[in-house]
Structures are given as structure tokens and as C-alpha cells.
PDB file with one MODEL, atoms N, CA, C and O in Angstrom:
MODEL        1
ATOM      1  N   MET A   1     203.414  93.720 121.712  1.00  0.00           N
ATOM      2  CA  MET A   1     202.941  94.707 122.647  1.00  0.00           C
ATOM      3  C   MET A   1     203.575  94.420 124.003  1.00  0.00           C
ATOM      4  O   MET A   1     203.240  93.414 124.628  1.00  0.00           O
ATOM      5  N   PRO A   2     204.472  95.264 124.471  1.00  0.00           N
ATOM      6  CA  PRO A   2     205.039  95.097 125.809  1.00  0.00           C
ATOM      7  C   PRO A   2     203.970  95.350 126.881  1.00  0.00           C
ATOM      8  O   PRO A   2     203.182  96.291 126.786  1.00  0.00           O
ATOM      9  N   VAL A   3     203.965  94.494 127.891  1.00  0.00           N
ATOM     10  CA  VAL A   3     202.993  94.600 128.976  1.00  0.00           C
ATOM     11  C   VAL A   3     203.746  94.572 130.297  1.00  0.00           C
ATOM     12  O   VAL A   3     204.633  93.745 130.508  1.00  0.00           O
ATOM     13  N   LYS A   4     203.378  95.488 131.178  1.00  0.00           N
ATOM     14  CA  LYS A   4     203.966  95.511 132.510  1.00  0.00           C
ATOM     15  C   LYS A   4     202.865  95.240 133.529  1.00  0.00           C
ATOM     16  O   LYS A   4     201.825  95.898 133.517  1.00  0.00           O
ATOM     17  N   VAL A   5     203.096  94.277 134.403  1.00  0.00           N
ATOM     18  CA  VAL A   5     202.133  93.955 135.452  1.00  0.00           C
ATOM     19  C   VAL A   5     202.340  94.940 136.596  1.00  0.00           C
ATOM     20  O   VAL A   5     203.409  94.989 137.205  1.00  0.00           O
ATOM     21  N   LEU A   6     201.304  95.721 136.877  1.00  0.00           N
ATOM     22  CA  LEU A   6     201.367  96.695 137.961  1.00  0.00           C
ATOM     23  C   LEU A   6     200.801  96.134 139.262  1.00  0.00           C
ATOM     24  O   LEU A   6     201.235  96.497 140.355  1.00  0.00           O
ATOM     25  N   LYS A   7     199.821  95.242 139.119  1.00  0.00           N
ATOM     26  CA  LYS A   7     199.183  94.650 140.291  1.00  0.00           C
ATOM     27  C   LYS A   7     198.633  93.290 139.896  1.00  0.00           C
ATOM     28  O   LYS A   7     197.956  93.164 138.876  1.00  0.00           O
ATOM     29  N   ASN A   8     198.918  92.277 140.693  1.00  0.00           N
ATOM     30  CA  ASN A   8     198.374  90.947 140.475  1.00  0.00           C
ATOM     31  C   ASN A   8     198.074  90.349 141.835  1.00  0.00           C
ATOM     32  O   ASN A   8     198.945  89.768 142.482  1.00  0.00           O
ATOM     33  N   GLU A   9     196.825  90.501 142.257  1.00  0.00           N
ATOM     34  CA  GLU A   9     196.430  90.049 143.592  1.00  0.00           C
ATOM     35  C   GLU A   9     195.269  89.071 143.522  1.00  0.00           C
ATOM     36  O   GLU A   9     194.279  89.228 144.236  1.00  0.00           O
ATOM     37  N   GLY A  10     195.385  88.072 142.671  1.00  0.00           N
ATOM     38  CA  GLY A  10     194.362  87.034 142.591  1.00  0.00           C
ATOM     39  C   GLY A  10     193.104  87.478 141.863  1.00  0.00           C
ATOM     40  O   GLY A  10     192.909  87.159 140.690  1.00  0.00           O
ATOM     41  N   LEU A  11     192.250  88.219 142.570  1.00  0.00           N
ATOM     42  CA  LEU A  11     190.995  88.668 141.973  1.00  0.00           C
ATOM     43  C   LEU A  11     191.158  89.946 141.149  1.00  0.00           C
ATOM     44  O   LEU A  11     190.290  90.273 140.340  1.00  0.00           O
ATOM     45  N   GLU A  12     192.251  90.664 141.345  1.00  0.00           N
ATOM     46  CA  GLU A  12     192.464  91.924 140.627  1.00  0.00           C
ATOM     47  C   GLU A  12     193.798  91.910 139.891  1.00  0.00           C
ATOM     48  O   GLU A  12     194.807  91.402 140.379  1.00  0.00           O
ATOM     49  N   LEU A  13     193.756  92.492 138.695  1.00  0.00           N
ATOM     50  CA  LEU A  13     194.941  92.574 137.860  1.00  0.00           C
ATOM     51  C   LEU A  13     194.959  93.938 137.188  1.00  0.00           C
ATOM     52  O   LEU A  13     193.951  94.378 136.635  1.00  0.00           O
ATOM     53  N   ARG A  14     196.101  94.603 137.236  1.00  0.00           N
ATOM     54  CA  ARG A  14     196.266  95.894 136.565  1.00  0.00           C
ATOM     55  C   ARG A  14     197.508  95.816 135.690  1.00  0.00           C
ATOM     56  O   ARG A  14     198.606  95.530 136.169  1.00  0.00           O
ATOM     57  N   LEU A  15     197.318  96.075 134.398  1.00  0.00           N
ATOM     58  CA  LEU A  15     198.393  95.962 133.420  1.00  0.00           C
ATOM     59  C   LEU A  15     198.628  97.292 132.733  1.00  0.00           C
ATOM     60  O   LEU A  15     197.686  98.047 132.496  1.00  0.00           O
ATOM     61  N   ARG A  16     199.879  97.581 132.412  1.00  0.00           N
ATOM     62  CA  ARG A  16     200.216  98.736 131.569  1.00  0.00           C
ATOM     63  C   ARG A  16     200.551  98.179 130.191  1.00  0.00           C
ATOM     64  O   ARG A  16     201.463  97.364 130.047  1.00  0.00           O
ATOM     65  N   LEU A  17     199.808  98.624 129.178  1.00  0.00           N
ATOM     66  CA  LEU A  17     199.997  98.151 127.804  1.00  0.00           C
ATOM     67  C   LEU A  17     200.740  99.230 127.030  1.00  0.00           C
ATOM     68  O   LEU A  17     200.156 100.244 126.649  1.00  0.00           O
ATOM     69  N   ILE A  18     201.997  99.013 126.804  1.00  0.00           N
ATOM     70  CA  ILE A  18     202.873 100.027 126.225  1.00  0.00           C
ATOM     71  C   ILE A  18     202.657 100.121 124.715  1.00  0.00           C
ATOM     72  O   ILE A  18     202.729  99.129 123.990  1.00  0.00           O
ATOM     73  N   GLY A  19     202.391 101.348 124.269  1.00  0.00           N
ATOM     74  CA  GLY A  19     202.232 101.613 122.850  1.00  0.00           C
ATOM     75  C   GLY A  19     200.852 101.303 122.292  1.00  0.00           C
ATOM     76  O   GLY A  19     200.664 101.361 121.077  1.00  0.00           O
ATOM     77  N   GLU A  20     199.889 100.977 123.131  1.00  0.00           N
ATOM     78  CA  GLU A  20     198.545 100.637 122.651  1.00  0.00           C
ATOM     79  C   GLU A  20     197.605 101.833 122.789  1.00  0.00           C
ATOM     80  O   GLU A  20     197.916 102.811 123.469  1.00  0.00           O
ATOM     81  N   ASP A  21     196.454 101.734 122.134  1.00  0.00           N
ATOM     82  CA  ASP A  21     195.492 102.836 122.148  1.00  0.00           C
ATOM     83  C   ASP A  21     194.086 102.301 122.415  1.00  0.00           C
ATOM     84  O   ASP A  21     193.913 101.151 122.819  1.00  0.00           O
ATOM     85  N   HIS A  22     193.089 103.151 122.184  1.00  0.00           N
ATOM     86  CA  HIS A  22     191.699 102.795 122.474  1.00  0.00           C
ATOM     87  C   HIS A  22     191.248 101.533 121.741  1.00  0.00           C
ATOM     88  O   HIS A  22     190.459 100.758 122.283  1.00  0.00           O
ATOM     89  N   THR A  23     191.726 101.318 120.541  1.00  0.00           N
ATOM     90  CA  THR A  23     191.278 100.171 119.746  1.00  0.00           C
ATOM     91  C   THR A  23     191.580  98.859 120.461  1.00  0.00           C
ATOM     92  O   THR A  23     190.688  98.031 120.645  1.00  0.00           O
ATOM     93  N   THR A  24     192.803  98.672 120.856  1.00  0.00           N
ATOM     94  CA  THR A  24     193.201  97.446 121.552  1.00  0.00           C
ATOM     95  C   THR A  24     192.538  97.346 122.916  1.00  0.00           C
ATOM     96  O   THR A  24     192.027  96.290 123.289  1.00  0.00           O
ATOM     97  N   LEU A  25     192.547  98.438 123.654  1.00  0.00           N
ATOM     98  CA  LEU A  25     191.990  98.420 125.006  1.00  0.00           C
ATOM     99  C   LEU A  25     190.489  98.165 124.993  1.00  0.00           C
ATOM    100  O   LEU A  25     189.980  97.458 125.863  1.00  0.00           O
ATOM    101  N   GLN A  26     189.777  98.721 124.033  1.00  0.00           N
ATOM    102  CA  GLN A  26     188.334  98.497 123.930  1.00  0.00           C
ATOM    103  C   GLN A  26     188.040  97.040 123.593  1.00  0.00           C
ATOM    104  O   GLN A  26     187.072  96.473 124.099  1.00  0.00           O
ATOM    105  N   LEU A  27     188.854  96.438 122.756  1.00  0.00           N
ATOM    106  CA  LEU A  27     188.693  95.021 122.440  1.00  0.00           C
ATOM    107  C   LEU A  27     188.784  94.181 123.713  1.00  0.00           C
ATOM    108  O   LEU A  27     187.935  93.326 123.963  1.00  0.00           O
ATOM    109  N   PHE A  28     189.813  94.429 124.509  1.00  0.00           N
ATOM    110  CA  PHE A  28     189.970  93.687 125.764  1.00  0.00           C
ATOM    111  C   PHE A  28     188.830  93.977 126.727  1.00  0.00           C
ATOM    112  O   PHE A  28     188.260  93.055 127.311  1.00  0.00           O
ATOM    113  N   ARG A  29     188.494  95.251 126.896  1.00  0.00           N
ATOM    114  CA  ARG A  29     187.437  95.609 127.856  1.00  0.00           C
ATOM    115  C   ARG A  29     186.106  94.974 127.482  1.00  0.00           C
ATOM    116  O   ARG A  29     185.432  94.403 128.339  1.00  0.00           O
ATOM    117  N   SER A  30     185.725  95.064 126.227  1.00  0.00           N
ATOM    118  CA  SER A  30     184.423  94.525 125.830  1.00  0.00           C
ATOM    119  C   SER A  30     184.379  93.010 125.980  1.00  0.00           C
ATOM    120  O   SER A  30     183.378  92.464 126.444  1.00  0.00           O
ATOM    121  N   ARG A  31     185.444  92.330 125.595  1.00  0.00           N
ATOM    122  CA  ARG A  31     185.473  90.867 125.732  1.00  0.00           C
ATOM    123  C   ARG A  31     185.477  90.447 127.207  1.00  0.00           C
ATOM    124  O   ARG A  31     184.789  89.499 127.586  1.00  0.00           O
ATOM    125  N   LEU A  32     186.240  91.143 128.021  1.00  0.00           N
ATOM    126  CA  LEU A  32     186.302  90.800 129.447  1.00  0.00           C
ATOM    127  C   LEU A  32     184.959  91.022 130.131  1.00  0.00           C
ATOM    128  O   LEU A  32     184.507  90.167 130.892  1.00  0.00           O
ATOM    129  N   ASN A  33     184.318  92.154 129.871  1.00  0.00           N
ATOM    130  CA  ASN A  33     183.038  92.443 130.517  1.00  0.00           C
ATOM    131  C   ASN A  33     181.926  91.501 130.065  1.00  0.00           C
ATOM    132  O   ASN A  33     180.910  91.381 130.749  1.00  0.00           O
ATOM    133  N   ALA A  34     182.099  90.836 128.939  1.00  0.00           N
ATOM    134  CA  ALA A  34     181.109  89.866 128.464  1.00  0.00           C
ATOM    135  C   ALA A  34     181.259  88.502 129.140  1.00  0.00           C
ATOM    136  O   ALA A  34     180.395  87.639 128.987  1.00  0.00           O
ATOM    137  N   MET A  35     182.339  88.302 129.880  1.00  0.00           N
ATOM    138  CA  MET A  35     182.592  87.016 130.546  1.00  0.00           C
ATOM    139  C   MET A  35     181.876  86.956 131.891  1.00  0.00           C
ATOM    140  O   MET A  35     181.836  87.933 132.640  1.00  0.00           O
ATOM    141  N   ASP A  36     181.310  85.778 132.177  1.00  0.00           N
ATOM    142  CA  ASP A  36     180.586  85.587 133.440  1.00  0.00           C
ATOM    143  C   ASP A  36     181.491  85.712 134.662  1.00  0.00           C
ATOM    144  O   ASP A  36     181.053  86.186 135.711  1.00  0.00           O
ATOM    145  N   LYS A  37     182.737  85.295 134.536  1.00  0.00           N
ATOM    146  CA  LYS A  37     183.650  85.297 135.677  1.00  0.00           C
ATOM    147  C   LYS A  37     184.241  86.677 135.982  1.00  0.00           C
ATOM    148  O   LYS A  37     184.868  86.869 137.024  1.00  0.00           O
ATOM    149  N   VAL A  38     184.041  87.627 135.082  1.00  0.00           N
ATOM    150  CA  VAL A  38     184.606  88.965 135.271  1.00  0.00           C
ATOM    151  C   VAL A  38     183.560  89.865 135.922  1.00  0.00           C
ATOM    152  O   VAL A  38     182.446  90.012 135.420  1.00  0.00           O
ATOM    153  N   GLU A  39     183.940  90.458 137.039  1.00  0.00           N
ATOM    154  CA  GLU A  39     183.057  91.387 137.750  1.00  0.00           C
ATOM    155  C   GLU A  39     183.131  92.779 137.126  1.00  0.00           C
ATOM    156  O   GLU A  39     182.120  93.472 137.016  1.00  0.00           O
ATOM    157  N   TYR A  40     184.351  93.186 136.714  1.00  0.00           N
ATOM    158  CA  TYR A  40     184.556  94.539 136.197  1.00  0.00           C
ATOM    159  C   TYR A  40     185.851  94.585 135.400  1.00  0.00           C
ATOM    160  O   TYR A  40     186.868  94.024 135.808  1.00  0.00           O
ATOM    161  N   ALA A  41     185.799  95.257 134.264  1.00  0.00           N
ATOM    162  CA  ALA A  41     187.008  95.495 133.477  1.00  0.00           C
ATOM    163  C   ALA A  41     186.902  96.873 132.850  1.00  0.00           C
ATOM    164  O   ALA A  41     185.843  97.251 132.348  1.00  0.00           O
ATOM    165  N   ASN A  42     187.984  97.619 132.875  1.00  0.00           N
ATOM    166  CA  ASN A  42     188.008  98.953 132.286  1.00  0.00           C
ATOM    167  C   ASN A  42     189.452  99.318 131.977  1.00  0.00           C
ATOM    168  O   ASN A  42     190.394  98.672 132.438  1.00  0.00           O
ATOM    169  N   TYR A  43     189.596 100.371 131.183  1.00  0.00           N
ATOM    170  CA  TYR A  43     190.939 100.869 130.905  1.00  0.00           C
ATOM    171  C   TYR A  43     191.002 102.360 131.156  1.00  0.00           C
ATOM    172  O   TYR A  43     189.995 103.066 131.119  1.00  0.00           O
ATOM    173  N   PHE A  44     192.203 102.811 131.410  1.00  0.00           N
ATOM    174  CA  PHE A  44     192.445 104.211 131.730  1.00  0.00           C
ATOM    175  C   PHE A  44     193.607 104.683 130.866  1.00  0.00           C
ATOM    176  O   PHE A  44     194.674 104.069 130.858  1.00  0.00           O
ATOM    177  N   THR A  45     193.398 105.768 130.145  1.00  0.00           N
ATOM    178  CA  THR A  45     194.431 106.213 129.214  1.00  0.00           C
ATOM    179  C   THR A  45     195.381 107.233 129.827  1.00  0.00           C
ATOM    180  O   THR A  45     196.525 107.336 129.384  1.00  0.00           O
ATOM    181  N   GLY A  46     194.951 107.980 130.819  1.00  0.00           N
ATOM    182  CA  GLY A  46     195.813 109.005 131.387  1.00  0.00           C
ATOM    183  C   GLY A  46     196.087 110.099 130.373  1.00  0.00           C
ATOM    184  O   GLY A  46     195.305 110.295 129.443  1.00  0.00           O
ATOM    185  N   HIS A  47     197.173 110.800 130.541  1.00  0.00           N
ATOM    186  CA  HIS A  47     197.552 111.879 129.624  1.00  0.00           C
ATOM    187  C   HIS A  47     198.125 111.261 128.350  1.00  0.00           C
ATOM    188  O   HIS A  47     199.012 110.411 128.430  1.00  0.00           O
ATOM    189  N   PRO A  48     197.634 111.674 127.167  1.00  0.00           N
ATOM    190  CA  PRO A  48     198.065 111.026 125.919  1.00  0.00           C
ATOM    191  C   PRO A  48     199.555 111.157 125.607  1.00  0.00           C
ATOM    192  O   PRO A  48     200.112 110.299 124.923  1.00  0.00           O
ATOM    193  N   ASP A  49     200.204 112.199 126.087  1.00  0.00           N
ATOM    194  CA  ASP A  49     201.628 112.375 125.810  1.00  0.00           C
ATOM    195  C   ASP A  49     202.539 111.878 126.930  1.00  0.00           C
ATOM    196  O   ASP A  49     203.741 111.705 126.728  1.00  0.00           O
ATOM    197  N   LEU A  50     201.972 111.651 128.094  1.00  0.00           N
ATOM    198  CA  LEU A  50     202.805 111.325 129.251  1.00  0.00           C
ATOM    199  C   LEU A  50     202.618 109.914 129.795  1.00  0.00           C
ATOM    200  O   LEU A  50     203.551 109.334 130.352  1.00  0.00           O
ATOM    201  N   ASP A  51     201.428 109.363 129.639  1.00  0.00           N
ATOM    202  CA  ASP A  51     201.104 108.094 130.293  1.00  0.00           C
ATOM    203  C   ASP A  51     200.809 106.991 129.287  1.00  0.00           C
ATOM    204  O   ASP A  51     200.238 107.242 128.225  1.00  0.00           O
ATOM    205  N   GLU A  52     201.197 105.791 129.622  1.00  0.00           N
ATOM    206  CA  GLU A  52     200.801 104.607 128.860  1.00  0.00           C
ATOM    207  C   GLU A  52     199.476 104.117 129.434  1.00  0.00           C
ATOM    208  O   GLU A  52     199.256 104.227 130.640  1.00  0.00           O
ATOM    209  N   PRO A  53     198.585 103.576 128.596  1.00  0.00           N
ATOM    210  CA  PRO A  53     197.282 103.128 129.089  1.00  0.00           C
ATOM    211  C   PRO A  53     197.394 101.909 130.000  1.00  0.00           C
ATOM    212  O   PRO A  53     198.328 101.113 129.908  1.00  0.00           O
ATOM    213  N   GLU A  54     196.401 101.799 130.884  1.00  0.00           N
ATOM    214  CA  GLU A  54     196.346 100.682 131.823  1.00  0.00           C
ATOM    215  C   GLU A  54     195.008  99.977 131.719  1.00  0.00           C
ATOM    216  O   GLU A  54     193.973 100.609 131.510  1.00  0.00           O
ATOM    217  N   LEU A  55     195.039  98.662 131.867  1.00  0.00           N
ATOM    218  CA  LEU A  55     193.849  97.824 131.847  1.00  0.00           C
ATOM    219  C   LEU A  55     193.666  97.245 133.241  1.00  0.00           C
ATOM    220  O   LEU A  55     194.601  96.689 133.819  1.00  0.00           O
ATOM    221  N   PHE A  56     192.450  97.378 133.781  1.00  0.00           N
ATOM    222  CA  PHE A  56     192.146  96.886 135.122  1.00  0.00           C
ATOM    223  C   PHE A  56     191.079  95.802 135.018  1.00  0.00           C
ATOM    224  O   PHE A  56     190.089  95.961 134.304  1.00  0.00           O
ATOM    225  N   ILE A  57     191.286  94.705 135.730  1.00  0.00           N
ATOM    226  CA  ILE A  57     190.352  93.583 135.713  1.00  0.00           C
ATOM    227  C   ILE A  57     190.100  93.138 137.155  1.00  0.00           C
ATOM    228  O   ILE A  57     191.034  92.965 137.938  1.00  0.00           O
ATOM    229  N   ARG A  58     188.822  92.957 137.489  1.00  0.00           N
ATOM    230  CA  ARG A  58     188.451  92.358 138.779  1.00  0.00           C
ATOM    231  C   ARG A  58     187.511  91.200 138.465  1.00  0.00           C
ATOM    232  O   ARG A  58     186.514  91.374 137.764  1.00  0.00           O
ATOM    233  N   VAL A  59     187.829  90.028 138.984  1.00  0.00           N
ATOM    234  CA  VAL A  59     187.036  88.831 138.701  1.00  0.00           C
ATOM    235  C   VAL A  59     186.258  88.406 139.941  1.00  0.00           C
ATOM    236  O   VAL A  59     186.531  88.856 141.054  1.00  0.00           O
ATOM    237  N   LYS A  60     185.298  87.542 139.724  1.00  0.00           N
ATOM    238  CA  LYS A  60     184.485  87.021 140.817  1.00  0.00           C
ATOM    239  C   LYS A  60     185.266  85.966 141.596  1.00  0.00           C
ATOM    240  O   LYS A  60     186.221  85.372 141.096  1.00  0.00           O
ATOM    241  N   LYS A  61     184.837  85.755 142.815  1.00  0.00           N
ATOM    242  CA  LYS A  61     185.488  84.788 143.688  1.00  0.00           C
ATOM    243  C   LYS A  61     185.537  83.421 143.016  1.00  0.00           C
ATOM    244  O   LYS A  61     184.550  82.965 142.439  1.00  0.00           O
ATOM    245  N   GLY A  62     186.686  82.779 143.096  1.00  0.00           N
ATOM    246  CA  GLY A  62     186.879  81.465 142.501  1.00  0.00           C
ATOM    247  C   GLY A  62     187.581  81.522 141.151  1.00  0.00           C
ATOM    248  O   GLY A  62     188.034  80.498 140.640  1.00  0.00           O
ATOM    249  N   ALA A  63     187.672  82.719 140.571  1.00  0.00           N
ATOM    250  CA  ALA A  63     188.360  82.877 139.281  1.00  0.00           C
ATOM    251  C   ALA A  63     189.720  83.524 139.522  1.00  0.00           C
ATOM    252  O   ALA A  63     189.963  84.102 140.581  1.00  0.00           O
ATOM    253  N   LYS A  64     190.595  83.421 138.541  1.00  0.00           N
ATOM    254  CA  LYS A  64     191.912  84.052 138.622  1.00  0.00           C
ATOM    255  C   LYS A  64     192.058  85.022 137.457  1.00  0.00           C
ATOM    256  O   LYS A  64     191.946  84.637 136.293  1.00  0.00           O
ATOM    257  N   ALA A  65     192.306  86.269 137.781  1.00  0.00           N
ATOM    258  CA  ALA A  65     192.381  87.316 136.759  1.00  0.00           C
ATOM    259  C   ALA A  65     193.490  87.045 135.747  1.00  0.00           C
ATOM    260  O   ALA A  65     193.287  87.242 134.549  1.00  0.00           O
ATOM    261  N   ASP A  66     194.651  86.598 136.203  1.00  0.00           N
ATOM    262  CA  ASP A  66     195.752  86.369 135.265  1.00  0.00           C
ATOM    263  C   ASP A  66     195.447  85.241 134.284  1.00  0.00           C
ATOM    264  O   ASP A  66     195.836  85.318 133.119  1.00  0.00           O
ATOM    265  N   LYS A  67     194.763  84.205 134.735  1.00  0.00           N
ATOM    266  CA  LYS A  67     194.385  83.111 133.834  1.00  0.00           C
ATOM    267  C   LYS A  67     193.355  83.594 132.817  1.00  0.00           C
ATOM    268  O   LYS A  67     193.424  83.222 131.645  1.00  0.00           O
ATOM    269  N   ILE A  68     192.426  84.397 133.241  1.00  0.00           N
ATOM    270  CA  ILE A  68     191.401  84.899 132.324  1.00  0.00           C
ATOM    271  C   ILE A  68     192.027  85.752 131.235  1.00  0.00           C
ATOM    272  O   ILE A  68     191.664  85.612 130.067  1.00  0.00           O
ATOM    273  N   ILE A  69     192.953  86.628 131.580  1.00  0.00           N
ATOM    274  CA  ILE A  69     193.575  87.490 130.563  1.00  0.00           C
ATOM    275  C   ILE A  69     194.456  86.665 129.627  1.00  0.00           C
ATOM    276  O   ILE A  69     194.504  86.944 128.429  1.00  0.00           O
ATOM    277  N   LYS A  70     195.148  85.662 130.144  1.00  0.00           N
ATOM    278  CA  LYS A  70     195.966  84.793 129.284  1.00  0.00           C
ATOM    279  C   LYS A  70     195.092  84.023 128.304  1.00  0.00           C
ATOM    280  O   LYS A  70     195.430  83.913 127.125  1.00  0.00           O
ATOM    281  N   ASP A  71     193.983  83.497 128.778  1.00  0.00           N
ATOM    282  CA  ASP A  71     193.067  82.761 127.907  1.00  0.00           C
ATOM    283  C   ASP A  71     192.479  83.678 126.840  1.00  0.00           C
ATOM    284  O   ASP A  71     192.346  83.280 125.683  1.00  0.00           O
ATOM    285  N   LEU A  72     192.131  84.893 127.219  1.00  0.00           N
ATOM    286  CA  LEU A  72     191.582  85.854 126.264  1.00  0.00           C
ATOM    287  C   LEU A  72     192.622  86.205 125.197  1.00  0.00           C
ATOM    288  O   LEU A  72     192.289  86.293 124.015  1.00  0.00           O
ATOM    289  N   CYS A  73     193.845  86.402 125.597  1.00  0.00           N
ATOM    290  CA  CYS A  73     194.910  86.701 124.623  1.00  0.00           C
ATOM    291  C   CYS A  73     195.062  85.561 123.619  1.00  0.00           C
ATOM    292  O   CYS A  73     195.255  85.804 122.428  1.00  0.00           O
ATOM    293  N   SER A  74     194.978  84.333 124.090  1.00  0.00           N
ATOM    294  CA  SER A  74     195.073  83.173 123.196  1.00  0.00           C
ATOM    295  C   SER A  74     193.905  83.144 122.212  1.00  0.00           C
ATOM    296  O   SER A  74     194.097  82.867 121.028  1.00  0.00           O
ATOM    297  N   GLU A  75     192.695  83.430 122.699  1.00  0.00           N
ATOM    298  CA  GLU A  75     191.515  83.461 121.827  1.00  0.00           C
ATOM    299  C   GLU A  75     191.651  84.532 120.747  1.00  0.00           C
ATOM    300  O   GLU A  75     191.381  84.276 119.574  1.00  0.00           O
ATOM    301  N   ILE A  76     192.065  85.716 121.144  1.00  0.00           N
ATOM    302  CA  ILE A  76     192.203  86.825 120.189  1.00  0.00           C
ATOM    303  C   ILE A  76     193.284  86.497 119.169  1.00  0.00           C
ATOM    304  O   ILE A  76     193.109  86.750 117.977  1.00  0.00           O
ATOM    305  N   ARG A  77     194.387  85.942 119.620  1.00  0.00           N
ATOM    306  CA  ARG A  77     195.472  85.576 118.706  1.00  0.00           C
ATOM    307  C   ARG A  77     194.985  84.580 117.664  1.00  0.00           C
ATOM    308  O   ARG A  77     195.313  84.711 116.485  1.00  0.00           O
ATOM    309  N   LYS A  78     194.204  83.584 118.085  1.00  0.00           N
ATOM    310  CA  LYS A  78     193.676  82.585 117.156  1.00  0.00           C
ATOM    311  C   LYS A  78     192.738  83.238 116.130  1.00  0.00           C
ATOM    312  O   LYS A  78     192.766  82.895 114.948  1.00  0.00           O
ATOM    313  N   GLU A  79     191.920  84.168 116.590  1.00  0.00           N
ATOM    314  CA  GLU A  79     190.994  84.848 115.684  1.00  0.00           C
ATOM    315  C   GLU A  79     191.738  85.633 114.589  1.00  0.00           C
ATOM    316  O   GLU A  79     191.323  85.638 113.429  1.00  0.00           O
ATOM    317  N   PHE A  80     192.822  86.283 114.967  1.00  0.00           N
ATOM    318  CA  PHE A  80     193.562  87.105 114.028  1.00  0.00           C
ATOM    319  C   PHE A  80     194.608  86.323 113.232  1.00  0.00           C
ATOM    320  O   PHE A  80     195.151  86.845 112.258  1.00  0.00           O
ATOM    321  N   ALA A  81     194.896  85.099 113.622  1.00  0.00           N
ATOM    322  CA  ALA A  81     195.926  84.304 112.947  1.00  0.00           C
ATOM    323  C   ALA A  81     195.570  84.012 111.486  1.00  0.00           C
ATOM    324  O   ALA A  81     196.460  83.880 110.646  1.00  0.00           O
ATOM    325  N   GLY A  82     194.295  83.914 111.186  1.00  0.00           N
ATOM    326  CA  GLY A  82     193.876  83.590 109.827  1.00  0.00           C
ATOM    327  C   GLY A  82     193.852  84.775 108.878  1.00  0.00           C
ATOM    328  O   GLY A  82     193.616  84.599 107.683  1.00  0.00           O
ATOM    329  N   LEU A  83     194.088  85.966 109.380  1.00  0.00           N
ATOM    330  CA  LEU A  83     194.069  87.159 108.521  1.00  0.00           C
ATOM    331  C   LEU A  83     195.336  87.246 107.696  1.00  0.00           C
ATOM    332  O   LEU A  83     196.419  86.878 108.150  1.00  0.00           O
ATOM    333  N   SER A  84     195.186  87.735 106.486  1.00  0.00           N
ATOM    334  CA  SER A  84     196.352  87.966 105.632  1.00  0.00           C
ATOM    335  C   SER A  84     196.108  89.220 104.813  1.00  0.00           C
ATOM    336  O   SER A  84     194.985  89.719 104.742  1.00  0.00           O
ATOM    337  N   ASN A  85     197.154  89.721 104.204  1.00  0.00           N
ATOM    338  CA  ASN A  85     197.043  90.952 103.399  1.00  0.00           C
ATOM    339  C   ASN A  85     196.338  90.695 102.101  1.00  0.00           C
ATOM    340  O   ASN A  85     196.157  91.615 101.303  1.00  0.00           O
TER     341      ASN A  85
ENDMDL
END
């Protein structure tokens, strides 16, 4: 999944997730909003034919948004690593 960083300002992070849909974005949003260090997380799909979806994260003071998303990606990868056909 190609990811483009649109904004990275410590407490706030905005990513464009190229080629992803509601399934992936909802997974990230629900996991992020369940974390104590995350103040707010949401995604925006824009126009389905024109725009790639974006994920927005705002964390509480003392946390780093980029570290939280990297850690979450590692957790999700580990969970799915054991799956097979």
C-alpha cells in the first residue's frame, strides 16, 4: 500500500493511502481511537473516482503521531502474518 505523508507536525499526522478503501481505513481508525494516547483519528474518502482516501491522526501532548502509526502497522502486520490460504 503506497502511503504519502501530507502533514507531519508532531501531534498531527495526515496520510494519503493510495488504493485503499473503507475496510483498511476503518481498521486503522478503530484501532487508533481505542488508544489512550490518540485524541482523534478519522478518515476521509473524498470523491470515489477522483480522490485517494486520507487518514488523519491527532495525539495527546507527549505522544508522537508518526510513532503511533508505525507501531500500529507493526501490530497489524504481526496479526495477519499467521494467515494462510
